[in-house]
Phi, psi and omega in degrees: 000320177300318179295317181295319174296319181297314177296321177297314178298324178296312178296316177296316177301318181295324183280326187273340179303317179297327177292326178289321182287331178237071184293344178296336180294325180296320180293318180300320179296336181275002183305308182294311177302325179293318175301313178299320186294309189279322187269309184282318185301320182296327182288345181272357187299115180094342182277332183230037184073228176282102187301320183290322178296327182276325190271322183300317173299324175296324179294317180299320175294323175300313175303321179294324179286313188285329181289287181301328180296332180265001181298330180292351182298315180297319175298319180299319180296322182288327178293319181288316185285341180094354180292335181291324178301322177292333180285325183290342179273355174278168180278013179298136175290130184295325175296323177295331177295319178294310184296317177301317179290320179293322178298320177298315181298325183288319180295320178298314181298316178298315180300314182294321183294320178294322177297318180297314181297320177296324177288337182272345181297316178292344181280349182117004175294128178265121185269119171250103190302313179300311176303317181295316178297317175297321179297314183290329176291324176294317180298324181291318179298314177298316180295328178296320178294315183296317178299316179299318176299320180296320178291324176299317179294326176293316178300316179291337185273339185290151359269357182285307182092352182297321179301325180298314185285323182292310183296308186300313183286326182286336181268323188303302187295316175301324178296319179291311188291327186268007182252352180082022178296312188262322180225146179298135181287341180300332181265004182278161174302157182305317184293327177288325178292328178295317177296327178293325181291336182262002178270115183298336181294327180306319184285330174292317179299309180299319182295318181296319180297323177289321182290315181295333176278358180086009181265079186285344179263004177299137180305329184296332181292328178291316178298317181293319177297319177297319179294321180291316176297319178296317177300315179297316183294317180290314178302314179295319181296313182287324181292319180296316179299315180292323180292328179279328187248326188270346182267000000 
């Protein structure tokens, strides 16, 4: 266990240093969420009750999808360039390679989420501290699973890489649009609502909105937590197996 933790810390340090050296990159990645927050969120005022309480959690789920889902890109670049092969001949634990990379994606997500929340406060966002902490913890669990799935996809896509872009983009937007992130599913046609009910991200979005509203006992929080934990468990299992066998 000590060796595993040391290897995980080594991989995490290696992955996070470029982000620390160039923090502007983190802000650049927030460009699209910020546009949605300030431009689209303002248009929802009155249409969905408290628009900021409704929209900010949706934006954070969007960031959780686009960030961790794209985390496999760096691994794909290393697989194509050959630098990953040099890491594999070291005594580093392969599971630690997965966990360290995933931790880096989660730290980036948390920093960006805190910035979004702080920027939303002057706009009328009501902060419920306990609910926010629980919501961010749920997002981290969900993001761990998504990041692991992204690494699996990167491994399976090497050395060409085309599969990574095709699959990630073809899955990302349907998951977003069918989860009620931007518009409430209650007003959608019946067939879209049915698709939304089988979309696990829908339950994450509903749970996030309940938690950010301070309603920790809402049943949707249980469903969302179950969806997040299931995603993390499956993602870590497949990611660990791919890292051990597929690289």
